[in-house]
N, C-alpha and C positions, 0 to 999 in steps of 0.2 A: 474558537476554531474558525478559521477563514477558509472557505472553499473557492478555488479559482478554476474555471473551466476555459478551454480553448476550442474554438470551432475549427482551428487550423490543425489541431492534433489529429493524428491518424487513429487515436483511441476514441471510442464512442463516449459521449458526455456522461452517460450513466456510469460507465466504467471509471472515468476520471473522478467522479463524486465518490463512488464506492471505495476506490483506492485511497483517496485522501482521508476518508473517514477511518478506514482500517489503519492507515499510518498514524492518525491522531490517537487511536486507541492504543496501538503498540508503543507510541511515544509517551503515553500517559497524559496527553492533553485532554482526552476524554476519559472520564473515570466511570467505574461501575455505577449503574443506576442513573447516570446523567441522561437527561432528556435531549434528544436531537431536535433541531428546528422542525416544525411541522412540514409536511410534504408541500403544502401550499406556500408557506412562508419561504422555504428554500427555493422553490420554483420562481417566486416573485423576486427574491434577492438575486438570483442568478439569471433572471430573464429567460427562463426556459419553460418547457411544458411540464405540467404536473405528472404526466405519463413518464417522463424521464426520471424525475425524482422518485416516483413510485417504484420504478424498476430498480433503481439503485438501492432503496431501502428494502425492497423485497429480496433482492439478492443477498444483502447483508444479513437479513433474517435467516434465509436458507443456509448461509454459511456459519451461522451461530455467533454473529457479532452483536446483534441487537434483537430486541423483542418488541413487536408492535402491540400495544395494548389499546384495543378498540376504544375510541373516544378520549383517550388520555395522552397518547403519543408514542413515540418510538424511543426506547431506553437501551443504553449500553449494557450488555451482559458482562458478567465477570470474565476477566481475561483468562483465556486458556493458554497455559504455558507451552504446551506442545504446538498449538497453532502459532504462537509467537515465534517459536523456534523455526517452524516451517517457513514462515514469512521471512525471517532473517536469512535462512538458507536460500530461498528464492532470490532475494536481493543479491546475495553473494554470487550465485550462479550467473545472474545477469551481468555483474561486474566482471566476472571471469571471462564471459563471452566477449565483452568489450576489450579486455586485456589481450585475449587470444587474437582477436581481429587486428588490434594495433601491432602486436608482435609479428603476425604474418605479413602485414603490409610493410613493416620495417625490416623484414628478412631475418628476424630472430627465430631460431629453431626451437622446437619443443623442449629439448634438454636445457637450453639456456634460459628459457622462460621458467621452467620448473626450478632451476638453480636459483634464479632471482627470487622466486616466491619463497623458497626454503630459506634463503638468506634474510629476507625481510621478516619472515616468521621468527627466525632465531633472534633477530634484533628486538622485535616487538614483544616476544615472550621471555626475553632475557635468558636465553638458553646458552 
């Protein structure tokens, strides 16, 4: 797993780390019981503060993605299917927001946008 952070992003670095680790878990790149890089090592690799990596790992633990075993490291917990579904729905909502904004700027009304979505769904689901 490779984590990339950007100082130019409007998203805090700890959030960027947290989201990339979540994405890797949902994509199956990180498996159950796999150990994450140590807080110190990740901070060194990314050239950021250990406080930042500590915050990312702490948030991941609070959200149920990892468990921190004192003196041993931070391990990926079993994937929660409902959490995976919520994550997918969140991404879909974000994409819908982009589609709605693009439609509005192009003068496409709500009904035409809904018709387009329904047509695409029919094609994709072979209805």
